[in-house]
GUDRENVEX-696308 format. One record per residue (C-alpha): x, z, y; residue in one letter; residue number from 1. Coordinates in steps of 0.05 Angstrom, whole numbers, plus 5000, padded with zeros to 4 digits. Layout:
N
X  Z  Y  A  NUM
...
***
This chain:
742
5002  4995  4995  X  1
5035  4974  5071  X  2
5049  5029  5121  X  3
4983  5018  5169  X  4
4935  5007  5117  X  5
4964  5080  5079  X  6
4946  5106  5150  X  7
4883  5088  5156  X  8
4856  5102  5073  X  9
4826  5164  5061  X  10
4861  5223  5039  X  11
4843  5206  4959  X  12
4873  5148  4969  X  13
4941  5165  5007  X  14
4949  5233  4954  X  15
4951  5181  4903  X  16
5004  5133  4936  X  17
5042  5194  4947  X  18
5040  5215  4874  X  19
5050  5137  4846  X  20
5116  5149  4890  X  21
5140  5212  4861  X  22
5117  5250  4916  X  23
5095  5309  4899  X  24
5131  5362  4947  X  25
5125  5326  5015  X  26
5083  5369  5061  X  27
5030  5312  5058  X  28
5028  5318  4989  X  29
5016  5384  4985  X  30
4965  5387  5043  X  31
4930  5338  5013  X  32
4921  5361  4945  X  33
4898  5433  4967  X  34
4850  5391  5008  X  35
4823  5351  4953  X  36
4818  5408  4905  X  37
4833  5405  4821  X  38
4819  5338  4808  X  39
4873  5317  4848  X  40
4923  5380  4798  X  41
4904  5339  4741  X  42
4932  5278  4777  X  43
4993  5304  4790  X  44
4999  5336  4721  X  45
4994  5264  4696  X  46
5042  5232  4747  X  47
5087  5286  4720  X  48
5082  5277  4650  X  49
5100  5195  4662  X  50
5157  5224  4699  X  51
5178  5271  4636  X  52
5168  5338  4691  X  53
5130  5373  4632  X  54
5140  5442  4666  X  55
5109  5423  4721  X  56
5048  5393  4700  X  57
5041  5445  4656  X  58
5035  5498  4712  X  59
4982  5443  4745  X  60
4944  5444  4687  X  61
4930  5520  4690  X  62
4921  5521  4772  X  63
4870  5464  4756  X  64
4817  5504  4705  X  65
4838  5577  4743  X  66
4808  5539  4813  X  67
4746  5510  4772  X  68
4733  5555  4703  X  69
4658  5531  4713  X  70
4664  5448  4707  X  71
4664  5419  4644  X  72
4685  5366  4653  X  73
4755  5383  4686  X  74
4767  5429  4627  X  75
4758  5378  4567  X  76
4806  5332  4610  X  77
4858  5396  4619  X  78
4843  5407  4545  X  79
4869  5335  4533  X  80
4934  5346  4584  X  81
4949  5414  4555  X  82
4949  5380  4475  X  83
4989  5321  4497  X  84
5053  5372  4528  X  85
5046  5410  4467  X  86
4999  5472  4481  X  87
4947  5468  4431  X  88
4922  5539  4431  X  89
4911  5532  4503  X  90
4880  5466  4490  X  91
4832  5480  4437  X  92
4812  5541  4485  X  93
4796  5503  4538  X  94
4757  5446  4495  X  95
4714  5508  4461  X  96
4702  5525  4532  X  97
4678  5473  4546  X  98
4639  5461  4486  X  99
4593  5515  4507  X  100
4535  5529  4499  X  101
4520  5473  4437  X  102
4529  5416  4482  X  103
4540  5366  4429  X  104
4594  5313  4456  X  105
4641  5373  4487  X  106
4632  5401  4421  X  107
4660  5339  4377  X  108
4717  5337  4437  X  109
4742  5411  4409  X  110
4729  5388  4342  X  111
4777  5343  4351  X  112
4826  5375  4372  X  113
4820  5430  4329  X  114
4810  5385  4263  X  115
4877  5348  4284  X  116
4914  5403  4286  X  117
4896  5434  4217  X  118
4860  5483  4244  X  119
4789  5478  4197  X  120
4762  5553  4211  X  121
4751  5543  4290  X  122
4726  5464  4269  X  123
4674  5489  4224  X  124
4651  5545  4277  X  125
4652  5495  4331  X  126
4604  5451  4286  X  127
4556  5500  4254  X  128
4551  5541  4328  X  129
4521  5479  4347  X  130
4477  5460  4282  X  131
4449  5527  4288  X  132
4427  5518  4361  X  133
4397  5456  4351  X  134
4332  5450  4335  X  135
4300  5379  4310  X  136
4244  5377  4359  X  137
4306  5366  4398  X  138
4331  5302  4374  X  139
4262  5256  4385  X  140
4267  5191  4412  X  141
4291  5204  4490  X  142
4345  5247  4459  X  143
4374  5186  4419  X  144
4453  5208  4446  X  145
4441  5266  4423  X  146
4409  5262  4357  X  147
4466  5213  4333  X  148
4524  5269  4358  X  149
4484  5317  4323  X  150
4481  5279  4266  X  151
4557  5263  4266  X  152
4570  5330  4280  X  153
4539  5351  4207  X  154
4575  5296  4176  X  155
4636  5322  4200  X  156
4623  5395  4173  X  157
4593  5363  4100  X  158
4663  5329  4108  X  159
4707  5391  4114  X  160
4680  5427  4052  X  161
4683  5370  4007  X  162
4755  5352  4032  X  163
4768  5425  4021  X  164
4729  5425  3957  X  165
4681  5462  3974  X  166
4630  5432  3945  X  167
4569  5480  3936  X  168
4577  5503  3998  X  169
4567  5430  4021  X  170
4504  5422  3987  X  171
4472  5480  4024  X  172
4492  5462  4088  X  173
4467  5384  4068  X  174
4397  5418  4044  X  175
4395  5465  4108  X  176
4412  5412  4168  X  177
4397  5345  4144  X  178
4322  5343  4181  X  179
4375  5350  4237  X  180
4388  5269  4219  X  181
4342  5245  4173  X  182
4358  5174  4190  X  183
4439  5173  4196  X  184
4480  5123  4146  X  185
4535  5165  4138  X  186
4493  5223  4122  X  187
4478  5187  4049  X  188
4541  5169  4039  X  189
4564  5250  4039  X  190
4497  5265  4008  X  191
4525  5221  3948  X  192
4589  5261  3945  X  193
4561  5323  3954  X  194
4513  5309  3891  X  195
4569  5282  3851  X  196
4613  5337  3867  X  197
4549  5380  3839  X  198
4543  5348  3773  X  199
4478  5306  3795  X  200
4487  5245  3779  X  201
4416  5222  3786  X  202
4403  5249  3860  X  203
4477  5220  3870  X  204
4454  5143  3846  X  205
4401  5149  3896  X  206
4442  5171  3951  X  207
4479  5110  3938  X  208
4419  5070  3933  X  209
4395  5101  4002  X  210
4454  5084  4036  X  211
4465  5015  4006  X  212
4389  4994  4026  X  213
4407  5019  4102  X  214
4479  4987  4115  X  215
4463  4921  4076  X  216
4513  4881  4029  X  217
4575  4886  4062  X  218
4650  4892  4037  X  219
4650  4972  4064  X  220
4589  4989  4038  X  221
4606  4971  3968  X  222
4679  5003  3979  X  223
4638  5063  3993  X  224
4594  5057  3941  X  225
4634  5035  3881  X  226
4680  5098  3869  X  227
4615  5136  3875  X  228
4585  5100  3814  X  229
4647  5111  3778  X  230
4653  5176  3776  X  231
4578  5180  3763  X  232
4588  5130  3696  X  233
4559  5077  3732  X  234
4615  5035  3717  X  235
4575  4969  3713  X  236
4550  4966  3771  X  237
4615  5000  3808  X  238
4656  4935  3780  X  239
4601  4897  3815  X  240
4619  4924  3877  X  241
4689  4905  3871  X  242
4676  4835  3855  X  243
4619  4826  3909  X  244
4681  4854  3952  X  245
4739  4810  3927  X  246
4672  4748  3929  X  247
4672  4765  4002  X  248
4749  4752  4020  X  249
4758  4809  4057  X  250
4777  4880  4030  X  251
4816  4838  3976  X  252
4867  4894  3964  X  253
4835  4950  3946  X  254
4782  4919  3899  X  255
4838  4879  3867  X  256
4874  4953  3850  X  257
4810  4985  3828  X  258
4786  4928  3781  X  259
4862  4917  3751  X  260
4844  4990  3742  X  261
4780  4980  3706  X  262
4820  4921  3664  X  263
4872  4977  3644  X  264
4813  5020  3625  X  265
4781  4970  3577  X  266
4843  4958  3550  X  267
4844  4886  3578  X  268
4919  4873  3598  X  269
4916  4801  3610  X  270
4862  4809  3664  X  271
4898  4879  3686  X  272
4965  4831  3691  X  273
4930  4777  3728  X  274
4906  4820  3780  X  275
4967  4866  3787  X  276
4998  4791  3806  X  277
4952  4777  3863  X  278
4965  4852  3890  X  279
5048  4836  3885  X  280
5028  4763  3924  X  281
4989  4792  3986  X  282
5050  4839  3987  X  283
5120  4845  3937  X  284
5122  4912  3945  X  285
5048  4933  3939  X  286
5056  4997  3892  X  287
4986  4986  3863  X  288
5013  4927  3832  X  289
5074  4946  3814  X  290
5047  4999  3776  X  291
4991  4958  3735  X  292
5042  4905  3715  X  293
5092  4972  3689  X  294
5021  4997  3653  X  295
5011  4929  3621  X  296
5086  4938  3603  X  297
5084  5007  3572  X  298
5010  4983  3538  X  299
5056  4930  3507  X  300
5114  4970  3478  X  301
5157  4941  3524  X  302
5171  5009  3551  X  303
5251  5001  3568  X  304
5218  4940  3622  X  305
5179  4988  3650  X  306
5228  5035  3672  X  307
5260  5008  3723  X  308
5191  4983  3758  X  309
5167  5053  3758  X  310
5236  5087  3780  X  311
5228  5050  3836  X  312
5154  5061  3853  X  313
5172  5131  3846  X  314
5232  5126  3899  X  315
5185  5102  3947  X  316
5127  5155  3935  X  317
5149  5215  3894  X  318
5076  5236  3890  X  319
5051  5178  3851  X  320
5015  5216  3789  X  321
5001  5158  3754  X  322
5069  5126  3767  X  323
5090  5199  3728  X  324
5047  5181  3678  X  325
5067  5119  3658  X  326
5141  5137  3658  X  327
5134  5192  3613  X  328
5095  5150  3562  X  329
5153  5108  3561  X  330
5205  5156  3550  X  331
5156  5182  3493  X  332
5161  5120  3461  X  333
5243  5109  3472  X  334
5243  5187  3435  X  335
5263  5215  3498  X  336
5235  5278  3495  X  337
5250  5326  3555  X  338
5244  5259  3592  X  339
5173  5250  3573  X  340
5156  5327  3578  X  341
5193  5332  3650  X  342
5149  5270  3672  X  343
5087  5294  3639  X  344
5086  5365  3676  X  345
5101  5327  3746  X  346
5032  5284  3731  X  347
5004  5341  3714  X  348
5022  5378  3774  X  349
5001  5327  3823  X  350
4940  5319  3788  X  351
4899  5328  3721  X  352
4883  5278  3675  X  353
4865  5275  3596  X  354
4918  5230  3582  X  355
4969  5273  3613  X  356
4947  5330  3566  X  357
4955  5279  3509  X  358
5025  5253  3523  X  359
5054  5321  3538  X  360
5030  5346  3470  X  361
5053  5293  3431  X  362
5123  5296  3470  X  363
5109  5374  3447  X  364
5117  5341  3372  X  365
5170  5299  3383  X  366
5205  5351  3404  X  367
5199  5390  3336  X  368
5156  5443  3378  X  369
5097  5441  3336  X  370
5082  5513  3321  X  371
5080  5534  3406  X  372
5036  5462  3406  X  373
4984  5485  3354  X  374
4977  5552  3392  X  375
4963  5524  3454  X  376
4914  5479  3425  X  377
4881  5529  3366  X  378
4871  5577  3420  X  379
4824  5548  3467  X  380
4774  5525  3405  X  381
4792  5574  3346  X  382
4772  5647  3369  X  383
4811  5708  3342  X  384
4871  5665  3329  X  385
4937  5665  3373  X  386
4893  5714  3423  X  387
4953  5698  3481  X  388
4978  5639  3461  X  389
5050  5615  3461  X  390
5085  5555  3490  X  391
5116  5526  3550  X  392
5051  5484  3532  X  393
5003  5535  3544  X  394
4965  5511  3600  X  395
4955  5439  3574  X  396
4900  5469  3532  X  397
4834  5463  3576  X  398
4857  5404  3608  X  399
4827  5355  3550  X  400
4804  5393  3490  X  401
4733  5384  3514  X  402
4749  5310  3529  X  403
4781  5308  3456  X  404
4717  5335  3421  X  405
4666  5295  3456  X  406
4715  5231  3434  X  407
4711  5250  3366  X  408
4665  5302  3339  X  409
4715  5317  3284  X  410
4766  5339  3330  X  411
4742  5414  3322  X  412
4752  5405  3255  X  413
4828  5389  3258  X  414
4842  5430  3303  X  415
4818  5493  3261  X  416
4853  5462  3198  X  417
4917  5471  3234  X  418
4953  5421  3204  X  419
5002  5375  3248  X  420
5002  5309  3226  X  421
4926  5317  3220  X  422
4938  5337  3295  X  423
4984  5280  3319  X  424
4939  5232  3284  X  425
4882  5256  3326  X  426
4924  5253  3391  X  427
4942  5179  3381  X  428
4875  5163  3369  X  429
4853  5195  3432  X  430
4905  5156  3473  X  431
4887  5092  3440  X  432
4818  5105  3455  X  433
4830  5115  3528  X  434
4868  5053  3526  X  435
4906  5049  3611  X  436
4868  5106  3638  X  437
4921  5152  3666  X  438
4868  5167  3724  X  439
4832  5239  3732  X  440
4771  5205  3719  X  441
4768  5210  3646  X  442
4742  5147  3606  X  443
4748  5122  3536  X  444
4727  5058  3501  X  445
4665  5064  3441  X  446
4670  5037  3376  X  447
4628  4980  3401  X  448
4682  4965  3458  X  449
4622  4996  3509  X  450
4682  5035  3569  X  451
4639  5107  3577  X  452
4662  5162  3622  X  453
4676  5230  3583  X  454
4652  5301  3613  X  455
4687  5328  3667  X  456
4742  5380  3649  X  457
4725  5442  3659  X  458
4803  5456  3664  X  459
4815  5528  3697  X  460
4880  5511  3728  X  461
4836  5457  3764  X  462
4780  5501  3777  X  463
4825  5560  3808  X  464
4877  5504  3845  X  465
4804  5478  3876  X  466
4785  5550  3897  X  467
4855  5568  3918  X  468
4850  5503  3978  X  469
4782  5517  3994  X  470
4827  5562  4045  X  471
4832  5514  4089  X  472
4760  5519  4107  X  473
4733  5571  4077  X  474
4734  5655  4094  X  475
4779  5691  4061  X  476
4726  5733  4034  X  477
4689  5668  4007  X  478
4745  5640  3990  X  479
4762  5713  3934  X  480
4687  5720  3924  X  481
4706  5646  3895  X  482
4757  5677  3850  X  483
4711  5734  3822  X  484
4668  5686  3779  X  485
4721  5637  3759  X  486
4756  5706  3723  X  487
4692  5728  3703  X  488
4670  5664  3678  X  489
4752  5649  3640  X  490
4761  5719  3625  X  491
4817  5697  3576  X  492
4852  5650  3627  X  493
4923  5680  3662  X  494
4903  5613  3720  X  495
4844  5642  3758  X  496
4887  5710  3767  X  497
4954  5671  3787  X  498
4916  5627  3836  X  499
4887  5690  3861  X  500
4959  5715  3873  X  501
4969  5662  3908  X  502
4915  5666  3964  X  503
4932  5746  3964  X  504
4998  5726  3981  X  505
4983  5678  4039  X  506
4940  5724  4062  X  507
4989  5780  4069  X  508
4955  5829  4019  X  509
5017  5840  3976  X  510
4997  5897  3933  X  511
4938  5855  3916  X  512
4971  5804  3894  X  513
5028  5844  3851  X  514
4968  5867  3821  X  515
4930  5799  3796  X  516
4998  5771  3784  X  517
5022  5830  3729  X  518
4950  5813  3702  X  519
4966  5741  3696  X  520
5033  5760  3662  X  521
4996  5808  3608  X  522
4940  5766  3592  X  523
4999  5699  3578  X  524
5068  5720  3593  X  525
5089  5647  3593  X  526
5057  5637  3657  X  527
5105  5607  3701  X  528
5082  5612  3769  X  529
5072  5686  3759  X  530
5142  5697  3755  X  531
5160  5660  3816  X  532
5097  5693  3853  X  533
5130  5760  3840  X  534
5199  5738  3864  X  535
5179  5726  3925  X  536
5138  5789  3927  X  537
5207  5825  3920  X  538
5227  5780  3975  X  539
5177  5804  4021  X  540
5195  5872  4001  X  541
5261  5854  4024  X  542
5292  5867  3949  X  543
5325  5802  3944  X  544
5370  5826  3887  X  545
5300  5848  3852  X  546
5276  5774  3865  X  547
5334  5741  3828  X  548
5317  5778  3770  X  549
5249  5767  3767  X  550
5263  5696  3770  X  551
5319  5694  3714  X  552
5267  5733  3676  X  553
5201  5685  3695  X  554
5263  5630  3664  X  555
5282  5658  3602  X  556
5201  5669  3590  X  557
5190  5598  3588  X  558
5248  5575  3542  X  559
5302  5568  3599  X  560
5255  5520  3634  X  561
5255  5517  3712  X  562
5207  5494  3753  X  563
5216  5465  3832  X  564
5196  5541  3858  X  565
5262  5570  3822  X  566
5310  5531  3874  X  567
5269  5553  3936  X  568
5267  5630  3909  X  569
5343  5638  3897  X  570
5361  5603  3962  X  571
5319  5643  3998  X  572
5349  5711  3966  X  573
5415  5684  3968  X  574
5407  5677  4047  X  575
5380  5739  4056  X  576
5446  5765  4011  X  577
5485  5727  4062  X  578
5518  5687  3996  X  579
5508  5622  4044  X  580
5538  5568  4002  X  581
5493  5591  3940  X  582
5434  5590  3987  X  583
5452  5522  4015  X  584
5461  5489  3948  X  585
5393  5513  3926  X  586
5354  5503  3975  X  587
5384  5429  3983  X  588
5357  5416  3917  X  589
5286  5447  3930  X  590
5276  5394  3989  X  591
5301  5343  3946  X  592
5256  5353  3892  X  593
5194  5373  3938  X  594
5204  5348  4006  X  595
5138  5370  4024  X  596
5151  5447  4014  X  597
5160  5465  4088  X  598
5198  5533  4069  X  599
5256  5501  4030  X  600
5269  5470  4104  X  601
5259  5524  4150  X  602
5303  5569  4098  X  603
5360  5515  4091  X  604
5358  5507  4173  X  605
5365  5577  4172  X  606
5427  5572  4116  X  607
5468  5518  4172  X  608
5452  5559  4239  X  609
5491  5615  4204  X  610
5541  5568  4183  X  611
5555  5534  4244  X  612
5527  5475  4222  X  613
5488  5466  4278  X  614
5471  5383  4284  X  615
5449  5391  4210  X  616
5401  5443  4235  X  617
5377  5403  4292  X  618
5359  5350  4248  X  619
5317  5399  4200  X  620
5296  5428  4267  X  621
5266  5361  4291  X  622
5234  5346  4224  X  623
5201  5416  4229  X  624
5176  5399  4300  X  625
5146  5326  4267  X  626
5113  5359  4207  X  627
5083  5414  4240  X  628
5079  5411  4307  X  629
5017  5457  4322  X  630
5061  5517  4268  X  631
5113  5503  4328  X  632
5080  5501  4390  X  633
5041  5576  4365  X  634
5111  5602  4340  X  635
5141  5588  4414  X  636
5071  5623  4451  X  637
5086  5678  4414  X  638
5161  5686  4423  X  639
5147  5677  4493  X  640
5148  5641  4560  X  641
5225  5620  4547  X  642
5220  5583  4488  X  643
5162  5562  4491  X  644
5195  5523  4558  X  645
5254  5498  4510  X  646
5218  5485  4451  X  647
5146  5458  4474  X  648
5154  5435  4555  X  649
5222  5403  4535  X  650
5203  5352  4491  X  651
5274  5299  4503  X  652
5302  5335  4434  X  653
5246  5307  4396  X  654
5247  5240  4422  X  655
5288  5187  4372  X  656
5336  5178  4388  X  657
5340  5242  4424  X  658
5353  5247  4506  X  659
5398  5312  4496  X  660
5405  5361  4441  X  661
5346  5413  4448  X  662
5343  5494  4440  X  663
5407  5526  4425  X  664
5411  5551  4356  X  665
5387  5621  4373  X  666
5328  5602  4388  X  667
5322  5559  4336  X  668
5340  5622  4296  X  669
5292  5661  4329  X  670
5234  5604  4323  X  671
5245  5598  4251  X  672
5251  5671  4229  X  673
5181  5675  4274  X  674
5155  5622  4227  X  675
5170  5654  4155  X  676
5129  5717  4187  X  677
5074  5675  4206  X  678
5075  5638  4130  X  679
5072  5715  4104  X  680
5070  5695  4021  X  681
5061  5620  4022  X  682
5118  5587  3997  X  683
5065  5526  3975  X  684
5087  5452  3984  X  685
5008  5428  3979  X  686
4975  5480  4020  X  687
5013  5508  4074  X  688
4979  5565  4116  X  689
4996  5618  4170  X  690
4967  5662  4215  X  691
4985  5672  4287  X  692
4985  5732  4326  X  693
4917  5736  4333  X  694
4887  5743  4264  X  695
4872  5670  4263  X  696
4893  5626  4194  X  697
4910  5555  4205  X  698
4938  5502  4154  X  699
4981  5448  4166  X  700
4949  5388  4158  X  701
4973  5345  4098  X  702
4974  5295  4054  X  703
5048  5322  4032  X  704
5055  5355  4110  X  705
5068  5284  4130  X  706
5005  5276  4180  X  707
5029  5296  4242  X  708
4987  5317  4311  X  709
4968  5248  4342  X  710
5023  5232  4390  X  711
5042  5168  4385  X  712
4987  5141  4423  X  713
5002  5187  4488  X  714
5019  5133  4534  X  715
4946  5099  4532  X  716
4909  5166  4528  X  717
4959  5189  4595  X  718
4931  5126  4623  X  719
4864  5136  4610  X  720
4860  5205  4640  X  721
4888  5186  4706  X  722
4835  5126  4705  X  723
4789  5168  4703  X  724
4822  5224  4748  X  725
4824  5164  4802  X  726
4761  5146  4796  X  727
4734  5218  4804  X  728
4770  5230  4876  X  729
4758  5165  4899  X  730
4684  5172  4882  X  731
4682  5252  4919  X  732
4661  5290  4848  X  733
4679  5307  4785  X  734
4638  5341  4749  X  735
4575  5394  4778  X  736
4606  5458  4800  X  737
4671  5416  4829  X  738
4664  5372  4887  X  739
4731  5334  4923  X  740
4740  5306  4988  X  741
4737  5234  4993  X  742
***
């Protein structure tokens, strides 16, 4: 703007020009900011963020809030700016304040922030409050927008519960609030998932058909319908849906992958191979295409050729449960017993499947562990025999016994006869019956060639793991009640006790955790994780020597085999003892075996700091900031303004490439030590929880703790806020209750 034009312009235009020129401190700039009010403070904050003056921007946002606490739109904009500045707690407080009392649009803004951060308890509370405050009568035709937003809120609430495996709670919420959004398309799909999860296939199928009728025969509708149809056993209809997607010429990869999988399930290797090749033709790096090709090789007996392909897949994705299982089977056929057992265990660690249990047991037989395998199976189906069970394979038993007997009615008799060769034959027959299905959805091919879904697993491990991870959304009391029901229903299984003990560890209820873990070991001494849980309790109690001894005892009990958590607990114990070289070796191995175990990286960062390897420590700290930004932010807030400014508001050290080294090692040490305190006894790799000083329970978003806060789009979001604030200044109004000069 020319000097003459600027002199004659209104105050808002003059102030905008000041900020565009980077003038924040002149008398004119300060005078106009005071005159134009809180919106100008937010606009100045945007301009300062654009120039990396984040500390000053944060001060501007806080001052704007203090100047106009009743202005809802201002608080929403302020919340977004605080979010972009990394003050996640402050952002959610402002967004929540703007959401009151029960305003749908503002509530959804606050919900989305809470959800992105992994603060699902707060997200749940926001949505439930909105739904409780909304009477159905208020959602008629004149309030169409409000009705749409309330329906969106209900869909989000159901999704929260389904994703946390709180299926029964989702069913209750659906029944309670579905009248608020009777015509919602997304609600039809969610209702189908709820009914499917709760074991009501007829209601699920009806909901799918309602959704298809409402949405029409579109590829997206078929892609939503098909997985639900598979789960409830409507296989032919699911195949037709995927074929319709493929015929439409859109969304080819997911349809090709599904049809390739289904061909494997039927044992049609030629067709499966064709789908796999077509996937690789679209993308030569396709994991699904390569996995299908390797599966065909294993099924055809060319196991040596399949191994390099599976190795490459697992290098790209170390969490691919199916690839681990196909590799386990290849090793089994090549008589590599230990490798087969290890890969089958890894597969079971990521996802239960019937085939994983079978392959695990067959490898046990091949390794001449007949007595252990028989105990693992017989204990389940013959009351009174082997009352405590034995063997490292005992946890595989309930994963597949119900499905085994559903395939072959004579299975009960064979298991009861205690004849190893007959049992081996039964297991091989069952693997032949499932053809190429290595997924959690168990199917088999009947004698007449039909493909059918087997009964759902009643696995104690799966059920108790779901109960444990429900803590992402459920209150501690709700999760513990669910465990109480499991313990009563499965009195002979140690798994509900183990996972309830783990939950107590996460909650910081250490006495209760020890009671449960001791009880699990009393019930089944070969319960691997219970020993690691006891080692964690020893560490928390300040006795690292005892933690090492507990780890060693557990490994000895498990036939001198160890699982990845052993490296973490030994490494943490060595770190506390000051045996830093040993700690580094153990923790580096833990990080290598499971990069998602955040506590391993935190401990390794502390070791690097203590040994003067400051660049290695800074690299780990940058990784931590990338994968758990909200945990880092909350820890910094709790440690004080100096840490918050150095770690959160000074973001240059997190850039790629970093503009400077970042916080001093002493600050990094304080943060990492404090984060371990916030995590209490949680050393998980799949559900990482922590508590704030105020007692709020949060978790680090998944999968594999690599889904970070969505800061990649900061530029356009900041520009969007900039345009909004300029319009508000030029218009002279930001929100009811907050006027600004023209």
